[in-house]
C-alpha positions in Angstrom: -28.4 7.1 35.8 -25.7 4.8 37.2 -25.4 2.9 33.9 -25.2 6.2 32.0 -22.3 7.4 34.3 -20.4 4.1 33.7 -20.9 4.4 29.9 -19.7 8.0 29.9 -16.7 7.2 32.1 -15.8 4.3 29.8 -16.0 6.5 26.7 -13.9 9.2 28.4 -11.3 6.6 29.4 -11.1 5.3 25.8 -10.8 8.8 24.3 -8.2 9.9 26.9 -6.2 6.7 26.4 -6.2 7.2 22.6 -5.2 10.9 23.1 -2.3 9.8 25.3 -1.1 7.4 22.5 -1.6 9.9 19.7 1.7 11.7 18.7 2.1 14.8 16.7 3.3 14.5 13.1 6.8 15.5 14.2 6.9 12.9 17.0 5.5 10.2 14.8 8.3 10.8 12.3 11.0 11.0 14.9 9.8 7.8 16.7 9.1 5.8 13.5 12.6 6.2 12.0 14.3 5.0 15.2 13.6 1.5 13.9 16.0 2.1 11.0 19.8 2.2 10.9 21.0 5.7 11.7 22.3 6.4 8.2 18.8 5.6 6.7 16.7 7.8 9.0 16.9 11.3 7.5 15.7 10.2 4.0 13.1 7.6 4.9 9.5 7.9 3.9 7.2 7.8 6.9 3.6 6.6 7.1 1.6 7.6 10.2 -1.8 8.7 11.4 -3.8 11.8 11.1 -6.2 13.1 13.8 -9.0 10.9 12.4 -6.6 7.9 12.9 -6.3 7.3 9.1 -3.0 6.2 7.8 -1.3 8.9 5.7 2.1 9.7 4.4 3.6 12.1 6.9 6.9 12.6 5.0 7.9 11.6 1.5 11.5 10.6 1.5 14.1 9.8 -1.1 15.8 7.0 0.7 15.7 3.2 0.7 13.3 2.7 3.6 9.6 3.3 4.4 8.8 3.6 8.1 5.5 3.1 9.9 4.6 5.0 13.0 3.0 3.3 16.0 -0.7 2.9 15.8 -2.4 5.0 18.5 -5.3 2.6 18.8 -3.0 -0.2 20.1 -1.9 -0.4 23.7 1.6 -1.5 22.8 4.2 0.7 21.1 5.7 -0.7 17.8 7.3 1.0 14.9 8.9 -0.5 11.8 10.9 0.4 8.7 11.2 -1.8 5.6 13.2 -1.7 2.3 11.0 0.1 -0.3 10.7 -2.9 -2.6 8.5 -4.5 0.0 5.9 -1.7 -0.4 3.6 -3.5 -2.8 3.3 -6.3 -0.3 2.8 -4.0 2.7 0.5 -1.6 0.8 -1.7 -4.5 -0.3 -2.1 -5.6 3.3 -3.1 -2.1 4.4 -5.6 -1.8 1.6 -7.2 -5.2 2.5 -7.4 -4.3 6.2 -9.1 -1.0 5.2 -11.7 -3.1 3.4 -12.4 -5.0 6.7 -10.7 -8.3 5.6 -9.6 -10.7 8.4 -6.0 -11.7 8.7 -6.8 -15.1 7.2 -8.5 -13.4 4.2 -5.6 -11.1 3.8 -3.1 -14.0 3.8 -5.2 -16.0 1.3 -5.6 -13.1 -1.1 -2.0 -12.0 -1.0 -0.7 -15.5 -1.4 -2.9 -16.1 -4.5 -1.9 -12.7 -6.0 1.8 -13.4 -5.3 1.6 -16.8 -6.8 0.0 -15.5 -10.0 2.4 -12.6 -10.2 -0.2 -9.9 -9.7 1.4 -8.9 -6.4 5.0 -7.8 -7.1 7.5 -9.1 -4.7 11.2 -8.2 -4.4 13.5 -10.5 -6.3 16.3 -10.0 -3.7 16.5 -10.1 0.1 14.7 -7.1 1.7 14.8 -6.2 5.3 12.2 -5.1 7.8 13.3 -3.6 11.1 10.8 -3.7 14.0 11.3 -1.6 17.2 8.9 -2.9 19.9 8.5 -4.1 23.4 5.9 -4.6 26.3 7.5 -1.6 28.1 8.5 0.3 25.0 7.3 3.9 24.7 8.2 7.2 23.1 9.6 9.8 25.4 8.4 13.1 24.0 10.8 15.2 26.0 13.9 13.2 25.1 12.6 12.5 21.5 13.6 8.9 22.0 12.0 5.4 22.1 12.8 3.9 25.4 12.7 0.2 26.6 12.4 -0.9 23.0 13.9 -4.0 21.4 14.9 -4.5 17.7 13.9 -7.4 15.5 15.3 -8.1 12.0 13.1 -9.7 9.4 14.8 -10.4 6.0 12.2 -11.3 3.4 13.2 -13.8 0.7 10.0 -14.8 -1.1 9.8 -18.6 -1.8 13.0 -19.3 0.2 13.3 -22.8 1.7 15.5 -24.6 4.2 17.4 -26.1 1.3 17.9 -22.8 -0.6 19.1 -20.9 2.6 20.6 -23.6 4.8 18.6 -22.2 7.7 16.5 -24.1 10.3 12.8 -23.5 10.6 13.2 -22.7 14.3 15.9 -21.0 16.2 18.8 -23.2 17.3 20.0 -20.8 20.0 18.2 -17.8 21.7 18.1 -15.0 19.1 19.6 -17.2 16.3 18.4 -16.8 12.7 15.7 -19.1 11.4 13.4 -19.3 8.4 9.7 -18.5 8.9 7.0 -19.5 6.3 9.5 -21.6 4.3 8.5 -21.9 0.6 5.8 -19.2 0.9 5.4 -15.8 -0.6 6.4 -14.1 2.6 9.3 -16.5 3.6 11.7 -14.6 5.8 14.7 -14.9 8.0 13.8 -14.0 11.6 16.5 -12.6 13.9 15.3 -11.5 17.4 18.4 -10.7 19.6 17.8 -11.7 23.2 16.7 -8.9 25.5 19.4 -8.0 28.1 
């Protein structure tokens, strides 16, 4: 009886925690686009979650960015918006995760497909904005993400230290640096210091 009570309590806690993290369609859209520059928010496409926790398009936009709502299954809050030419890369990752592939398998598959040309990558720098933080959360009353920090990720597939002139680690706190140099997902990372 005691074990049954513990199991039921654990299940209730997991369900209630997930319910607390789940946002309405409207709140998912409002919170997700806050990762984007203000002039890009109204026309962004937004991908979020339905009540079965499946990723779905919540709003089809006509703009330059695609935004992702925070995953209610995760404890930490994080939303992101990226330039639409990154969608083949991002969509392939989502599809492989749905198939149950591990992160290592996803990276191996995408790298091979990018190298062969099967996976289409942008031929120009393309930016991803991430709004996140250990204390970040969405305030439903204020319709605002609070305690969040922004990170800028500029994808330049196959870029190297030589082609960009950038170091492969930050030289000063928050300084730009090149991550995954020479790879299909090479990108400039800029993480402004938290005040």
